[in-house]
N, C-alpha and C positions, 0 to 999 in steps of 0.2 A: 265252328269250333277253332279253325285255324286263326280266324280274326280274333277271337277271345284270347287264344294263347299268345298271339303277337302283341295285343294290348297289354297283357300281363307282363311280357318281357319288357315292353317300353316302360311300364311303371317301375320295374326293377332298376332300369338304367336312370330314371329320373329325368329332369329337364334337359333339353338339348343344350350343349355348351354354348356359352356367350362367345361371340366373335367367330372366327373361322375354325373349321373343324374337319376332321377326316372320319368318314363313316365306311364300314365294311359290312356288306351283306354276305354272311357266311355261305348260306345255301345257294346264293346266286353267283358266288365266286367273283365279286366285283367290289371295287373301291371307288369312293367319290371324295375328292378334296373340295370342300365347299367354302367360298370366301365369306367374310362377314357381311351381313345384310343390314341395311338401315331399317329402322322401325317402319312398319307398313309395307315393306317389300313383300310381294306375293310369292316370289321365287328367286332363287339365287341365279346369277348368270356367271359365265366363265368358269364353270365347274370342271375340274380335272377329273377324268374318269379313266379307269383301266381294269384289266382282268387281274385276278389274284389266284394263288393256289393256297388252300387252307388245309387243316388237319384231316387226316384219314379218320375213318369211323372209330377206330380203337384209340386214336390219339387226337380227338377232336379239338378244334379251336374253341376256347371258352368264350362266353358272351360277358363282356365287361367293358368299362371305359377307364381311360387313363390319359395322361399327358405325355407327349413325346418331348423328352428332355434334351436329346442330343442326336447328332448324326455322326456315325463313325465311317470314315472312308478307308478302304482296304483293311477290313476288320480281320482279326484273328477269330477263329471259331473255336470256342472252348466247349468241347463235346460234353453234353450232359452225362452224368454218371450212368444213367440207365441205357443210353445208346452205346456208351463206351464199353460197358461190361457185356451187354447182350448181343450187339451187332459188330462192333469193331474188334473186341478181344478174340472171338472165334476166328476171324480172318487173320489176325496177327499170329495166333497159335499155329495156324496151317501154313502161313507165309511170313517168315520173320522180316522180310523186306517190304511188307505192305505199307507200313507208316512212312518210310522214306519216300516210296513212290508217290504217295498221296500228299507229300509236303506236310506230314504231321510229326508232332514231337510228343515224347513221353516226358511227363513232368512228375517228379515226386519219386518216392521209394516204392518199388513193387513188393519188396519183402518176399515171403514164402508163397504167397497167394496173390498173384497179379490181378486176377479177376475180382477177388474180394476187395482189393485195394481200390480198384476203379469204381466198384459199386458203392463203396462207403465214402468216396471222395478223397481218400488218403493219397491216391495218385490220380492223375488226369491226363487226358490227351487233348492237344489243341492243334489246329491246322493253321499254317502260316497264310498271310495274305497272298493272293496269286490267282492264276487262272483256274486252279483246281478247288479253290476255297468254296465250300458249300453255301456260304452267305454271299457269294459274289463280290462286288466291289463296294457296296453301301449297306450299312445297317442302321436302322432307326430305333433308338433306345427309348423305351418307356418302362422303367422299373415297375414290376407288378408281381403279385404272389404266384402267377402262373408261369413266369419266366418265358413269356411270349413276346415276340417283337416282330417288326417288319424288316424284310431284307430283300436284296437282289438274289439271283440264282443263276448258275451256269447252265442249268437245264432248261433252256429257252423253248424247246420244242413242246413241252407240256402245256404251254399256254394256248396252243391250237386245239386242244381237246375240249369237248363240251362239259365234261365232268372233271373238276380240278381239285380233288381231295387227295393229296399225296404227301403232305408234310407231317411232321411230328407235333404240330400244333401251331407253329409259327406261320406267318403269312408272307408268302413270296410275291414279289411285285413284278409286273410286266414292264413297267417304265419307272424304275427307281430314280433315274437321273431327273426326270421331270418332277417327281415328287419332292426330291431334295431342293430343287430350284423353287418350287412353290412354297415350301416351308421357310427357305432362306430369303424370300422375296423382300423382307424388310431390312435385309443387311446388304447394302449396295455393293460391297466388295465381293459377295458371293453370287456373282452372275453365272450364266451357263459356262462361260469360258473358264472361270475360276474352279468351278465344280469338276469340269473335264480335266483340268490340270492337276487337281488334288487326287483324282483317280489315277491318272496316267503316270504320276511320279512313283506310285507303288508304296508310298510311306503310309503307315498306320497313323492316323490322326483323328481327333474327335472335335467337333464344332458344337 
């Protein structure tokens, strides 16, 4: 039955992408970056592999495929309305200094009901780039209907756990620098040193 269900999921996704691709096995908490293979190749070599953190049971990572369009170094975290109203607003209500300590900004007019403004998107919270940023130092952008993307994380200790379903649906990467270098391998100016410099200067930029 498990094999039948897996085959059905594969049918939903369609053919494997042409050229190089990234695959994530959600229940195994693992990512593979697979180089392009020539016709007749039995298996890919030089596959980049790493552990990942995926969505928790109530905020599961969806099964889909899309294209990574850009890499953002030192990203802002635009907190989704649901997280802002359900998780951050209660903390802010108890502790007015919470946002400042977390390097977060309130954007927009709160009006008479700040929580409703967050839930509706009329106001929002974003976190500045830096050591506290929930996305870490790198974000991999792939626009999709689920608002799911790949990103770094400051919570490195979670990768040592055997079960790694802690996120709100996005995929946290064990080795984001390596994946950035793999993706940008066809752009000579973006070698490992350039990537490290882009991160260390602290400036938000998109490639």
